[in-house]
Steps between C-alpha positions, in 0.01 A plus 500: 500500500676813376387840628644809329573769760694773320555687826765773467761519775371711785260524789214303344732219396645479851152499651406207273816304592457564873136394495569194282779384731294548815201322345706206368690428824209358702384291201823298492590239762856501372658647192824557318593782272757624259581820317740605230555630152401292199702481179270762342588753774165482677495448876297202620389425855323174587347339805384139503305314766178336608246776444180489707212521251240509775364149439833330426870568464686496171868537415522826306777726376439876496738679260548877474680642199658846480597661169864494387531874562367451854230763461189281476360205691381318191304198615407246762468138396356218708608152397408158634814344647591134507209304645242773440153404385385612154492877451121498492503391867719782639473785249168635627623523860831657395316749278262592781795551736684722253187702424473573873861620509449727199178645643669576829748737338247696292 
C-alpha cells in the first residue's frame, strides 16, 4: 500500500513524523528498524514488526522515503512482511490507521 505524501521539509512534515511515530509505537509489541541512503540518493527509513490491527496482529513493514535532495517526504509504504496474511486482510486496518494519523495533523 503506497501513500504519496509530498510533504515539504518543515513544521508540517515534522508534525506528521512525530504523530506517526507516537501512534505506531503502541501498535507494535516489538520492532526493528533501519535507515539509510539508497543507490538513487533517496533516504529510506523502515520499521518492521507485529502490527496490532485491532482484531489480529500482522507482520508489517512501514517505509518512509525522502527525496534525493532531502526537501520532500515523498511517500509512506506499508508492506506485508514474511508471514503476513494476504494484503486484503491487513490493508483496510493499515489504511484506517494512516487516515487517522493524517487527519490528526490537519
